[in-house]
C-alpha positions in Angstrom: -45.9 -43.5 -13.0 -47.8 -45.9 -11.3 -45.6 -45.7 -8.3 -45.3 -42.1 -8.1 -49.2 -42.1 -8.1 -49.1 -44.2 -5.0 -46.6 -42.0 -3.1 -49.2 -38.9 -3.9 -51.7 -40.9 -2.4 -49.9 -42.0 0.3 -49.4 -38.2 1.2 -53.2 -37.5 1.2 -53.7 -40.6 3.4 -51.0 -39.4 5.9 -52.9 -35.9 6.0 -56.2 -37.6 6.4 -55.1 -39.7 9.0 -53.3 -37.1 11.2 -56.5 -34.6 11.0 -54.1 -31.7 10.0 -55.7 -28.7 8.0 -54.8 -28.3 4.5 -51.2 -26.4 4.0 -49.8 -25.2 0.9 -48.3 -27.5 -1.6 -44.9 -29.0 -0.7 -42.3 -28.1 -3.0 -39.1 -30.0 -3.3 -36.3 -28.1 -5.2 -34.7 -30.7 -7.6 -32.2 -28.2 -9.1 -31.9 -24.8 -10.4 -29.5 -22.6 -12.5 -29.6 -19.0 -13.8 -33.1 -18.1 -14.8 -34.7 -21.6 -14.0 -35.6 -24.0 -11.3 -37.5 -27.6 -11.2 -39.4 -28.6 -8.1 -41.4 -31.8 -7.2 -44.6 -30.4 -6.1 -47.1 -32.7 -3.8 -50.6 -30.8 -3.0 -53.0 -32.7 -0.5 -56.2 -30.6 -0.6 -59.3 -32.1 -1.1 -62.8 -30.9 -1.5 -63.4 -29.7 1.5 -60.3 -27.3 1.4 -60.8 -23.8 -0.1 -58.8 -22.5 -3.0 -57.0 -19.6 -2.9 -55.9 -17.1 -5.6 -52.6 -17.0 -6.4 -50.2 -15.4 -9.1 -47.3 -16.9 -11.4 -44.4 -14.8 -10.5 -42.5 -16.7 -13.4 -43.3 -18.6 -16.8 -44.7 -21.7 -15.4 -44.9 -25.1 -16.9 -46.1 -27.9 -14.8 -46.3 -31.8 -15.5 -48.8 -33.3 -13.7 -47.6 -36.7 -13.1 -50.3 -37.8 -10.6 -53.8 -37.0 -9.4 -56.0 -34.3 -10.8 -57.5 -30.8 -10.2 -59.1 -27.7 -11.6 -57.2 -25.1 -13.0 -58.6 -21.8 -13.3 -56.9 -18.7 -14.8 -57.2 -15.7 -16.8 -56.3 -16.0 -20.5 -56.4 -13.9 -23.8 -59.9 -15.1 -24.3 -60.9 -14.3 -20.8 -61.4 -16.7 -17.8 -60.9 -20.2 -18.7 -60.9 -23.5 -16.5 -59.3 -26.6 -17.4 -59.1 -30.1 -15.7 -55.5 -31.2 -15.2 -54.9 -34.9 -15.7 -51.8 -37.1 -15.4 -49.7 -36.5 -18.3 -51.0 -32.9 -19.2 -49.1 -30.1 -18.7 -50.2 -26.8 -17.0 -49.2 -23.4 -18.5 -48.7 -20.1 -16.9 -47.6 -16.8 -17.9 -45.8 -14.2 -15.5 -48.1 -11.7 -13.6 -51.2 -14.2 -14.4 -53.6 -15.2 -11.5 -55.0 -18.4 -10.9 -56.7 -21.0 -8.9 -56.3 -24.7 -8.0 -59.2 -26.7 -7.0 -59.7 -30.0 -5.9 -63.7 -30.1 -5.9 -64.1 -33.5 -7.0 -60.9 -35.4 -5.8 -58.1 -35.2 -3.3 -54.2 -34.5 -3.8 -52.1 -34.2 -7.1 -48.3 -34.3 -7.9 -46.5 -32.0 -10.4 -43.2 -31.5 -11.8 -42.9 -27.8 -12.0 -40.6 -25.9 -14.1 -40.2 -22.1 -13.7 -38.3 -19.8 -16.0 -37.7 -16.1 -15.8 -39.0 -14.0 -18.5 -35.9 -13.2 -20.1 -34.6 -16.9 -19.9 -37.6 -18.3 -21.5 -37.8 -15.4 -24.2 -34.3 -16.6 -25.3 -35.1 -20.4 -25.5 -38.7 -19.4 -27.5 -36.4 -17.0 -30.0 -33.7 -19.9 -30.2 -36.2 -22.4 -31.0 -37.5 -19.8 -33.9 -40.4 -18.7 -32.5 -41.1 -14.8 -33.1 -43.3 -12.2 -31.3 -44.4 -12.4 -27.8 -43.7 -15.8 -25.9 -47.1 -15.6 -23.7 -49.3 -18.7 -23.6 -52.6 -18.3 -24.9 -53.7 -21.9 -23.6 -54.1 -22.9 -20.3 -53.2 -26.6 -20.7 -51.6 -28.9 -23.0 -53.4 -32.7 -22.9 -51.1 -35.9 -22.8 -49.9 -35.6 -26.3 -47.5 -38.2 -28.1 -44.9 -35.3 -28.7 -44.7 -34.5 -25.0 -44.1 -38.4 -24.2 -40.4 -38.5 -24.4 -39.5 -35.4 -22.3 -42.5 -36.3 -19.9 -41.0 -39.8 -19.6 -37.3 -38.5 -19.2 -38.4 -36.0 -16.2 -40.3 -38.6 -14.4 -37.7 -41.0 -14.5 -35.6 -38.6 -12.9 -37.5 -38.4 -9.6 -35.6 -41.7 -8.8 -32.2 -40.3 -8.8 -32.8 -36.2 -9.3 -29.1 -35.3 -8.7 -27.7 -37.0 -11.6 -30.4 -36.0 -14.2 -29.7 -33.1 -16.8 -32.7 -30.7 -15.7 -31.5 -27.7 -17.6 -31.6 -29.7 -20.7 -35.2 -31.2 -20.0 -36.6 -27.6 -19.0 -35.2 -26.1 -22.4 -37.0 -29.0 -24.4 -40.0 -28.9 -22.3 -40.2 -25.1 -23.0 -39.5 -25.4 -26.7 -42.2 -28.1 -27.0 -44.6 -26.3 -24.9 -44.4 -23.1 -27.0 -44.6 -25.0 -30.2 -47.7 -27.0 -29.3 -49.7 -24.2 -27.5 -49.2 -21.9 -30.3 -51.3 -24.2 -32.4 -54.2 -24.6 -29.9 -57.2 -22.2 -29.5 -57.5 -20.0 -26.3 -58.9 -21.7 -23.1 -62.5 -21.4 -22.9 -64.9 -21.2 -19.7 -67.6 -23.4 -21.1 -66.3 -26.8 -19.4 -69.2 -27.7 -17.4 -68.6 -28.7 -13.4 -70.9 -32.0 -13.6 -68.6 -33.3 -16.8 -65.6 -32.6 -14.7 -66.9 -34.7 -11.7 -67.9 -37.5 -13.6 -64.6 -37.8 -15.9 -62.6 -37.1 -12.4 -64.3 -40.3 -10.6 -63.0 -42.5 -13.8 -59.5 -41.0 -13.6 -59.3 -42.1 -10.2 -60.5 -45.5 -10.9 -57.9 -45.8 -13.9 -55.2 -44.6 -11.8 -56.0 -47.1 -9.0 -56.4 -50.1 -11.4 -53.0 -49.1 -13.3 -51.3 -49.0 -9.9 -52.6 -52.8 -9.4 -51.8 -53.8 -13.0 -55.4 -54.0 -14.0 -57.6 -52.4 -16.4 -61.5 -51.4 -17.0 -63.4 -51.4 -20.3 -65.3 -48.5 -21.8 -68.6 -49.9 -20.1 -67.3 -50.0 -16.7 -65.9 -46.5 -16.8 -69.1 -45.2 -18.2 -71.1 -46.9 -15.4 -68.7 -45.3 -12.9 -69.5 -41.8 -14.7 -72.9 -42.6 -14.7 -73.3 -42.0 -18.2 -73.9 -44.3 -21.5 -70.6 -45.4 -23.2 -71.3 -43.1 -26.1 -71.8 -39.9 -24.0 -69.0 -41.1 -21.7 -66.5 -41.1 -24.7 -67.5 -37.7 -25.7 -67.3 -36.4 -22.2 -63.9 -37.9 -21.3 -62.5 -36.8 -24.9 -63.9 -33.0 -24.3 -62.2 -33.0 -20.7 -59.1 -34.8 -21.3 -58.0 -34.2 -24.9 -57.9 -38.0 -25.4 -60.2 -41.0 -25.5 -60.0 -43.5 -22.6 -58.3 -45.8 -24.8 -55.4 -43.3 -25.4 -55.2 -42.1 -22.2 -54.6 -45.5 -20.5 -52.1 -46.3 -23.5 -50.1 -43.3 -23.1 -50.0 -43.8 -19.2 -48.9 -47.5 -19.8 -46.3 -46.5 -22.0 -44.9 -43.6 -20.0 -44.6 -46.0 -16.7 -42.6 -48.6 -19.1 -40.4 -45.6 -20.4 -39.5 -44.9 -16.8 -38.9 -48.2 -15.7 -36.8 -48.9 -18.4 -34.5 -45.9 -17.8 -34.5 -46.6 -13.7 -34.4 -50.3 -13.5 -32.6 -53.2 -15.1 -35.4 -55.5 -15.6 -35.9 -57.4 -19.0 -37.8 -55.4 -21.5 -40.3 -58.3 -21.3 -40.6 -58.0 -17.7 -41.3 -54.4 -18.2 -44.1 -54.6 -21.0 -46.0 -57.8 -18.9 -45.7 -55.5 -15.6 -47.1 -52.3 -17.5 -50.2 -54.2 -18.9 -49.4 -55.3 -22.5 -50.0 -58.7 -23.3 -47.0 -59.7 -25.3 -43.7 -57.9 -26.1 -44.4 -57.6 -29.6 -47.6 -55.3 -29.1 -45.5 -53.5 -26.5 -42.4 -53.0 -29.0 -44.9 -51.7 -31.6 -46.8 -49.4 -29.3 -43.6 -48.1 -27.5 -42.1 -47.4 -31.0 -45.3 -45.7 -32.3 -45.1 -43.2 -28.9 -41.4 -42.7 -28.9 -40.1 -43.1 -32.2 -37.8 -45.7 -31.2 -37.5 -49.5 -29.6 -37.6 -50.1 -26.0 -34.0 -51.2 -26.2 -33.0 -48.2 -28.2 -34.3 -46.0 -25.9 -32.8 -47.3 -22.7 -29.6 -47.1 -24.5 -29.8 -43.5 -25.7 -31.6 -42.2 -22.3 -28.8 -43.8 -20.3 -26.1 -42.5 -23.0 -27.5 -38.7 -22.4 -27.8 -39.0 -18.6 
């Protein structure tokens, strides 16, 4: 994930250097089939750029893989707003209007999956869900249950032509419906000030992860201008995770990507991703993905 974040930041930097006006997000189509498609979407918008109302034409499930932004849309409970962060998943229904804003930071990158209503309903029915397939939530936080499919999809960016994208799209759709069904409808009571404070620290975390470094709770709280206690509560309210959980899962997703796309030794992957020893890495990896790093590498390569 660190390399992906760097590439997203470079796109923002190139736009700033050129001084060009904001353009619509650049979507690079990776694969498509009957009723589905997936694209690598890079946005370079920043705080000075105006957000525009858009509309989901199909069912939309987008993995945020770098950057952060505010996602505003209507829901079953009325207008709602969520902060989208790396590892979280944006949800959208056909015909739903929405806006994506970058009031507090510039740029983001997503893997966006789009499904025709008929195709999506078939997946949902096959997964055992009855009734309407509409999402009531606007977002899924970086949940452990999503880590395997997110890591597999991110690994596919290295060689998109050889990735079973339709299989991944089906897995993601079924997981999103199951997990979103247990979440309450989105609420509109998220304070902009809290979002701004957390966004500053998210950028700090991303930068440190890319450099192979880390920051303690006290440093993050100072960056947010809050006491450690209030920062912890605010961070969890905004992202759905504690700072430790957030960083751990980001490191594990990066390790999973490298295990699939590189031939490096597991020890080297563990150390490069910020784990002090391989035993701690193996334990955390198994807890997140359900298998050892060695088994994950073998199973994923076999599937692909």
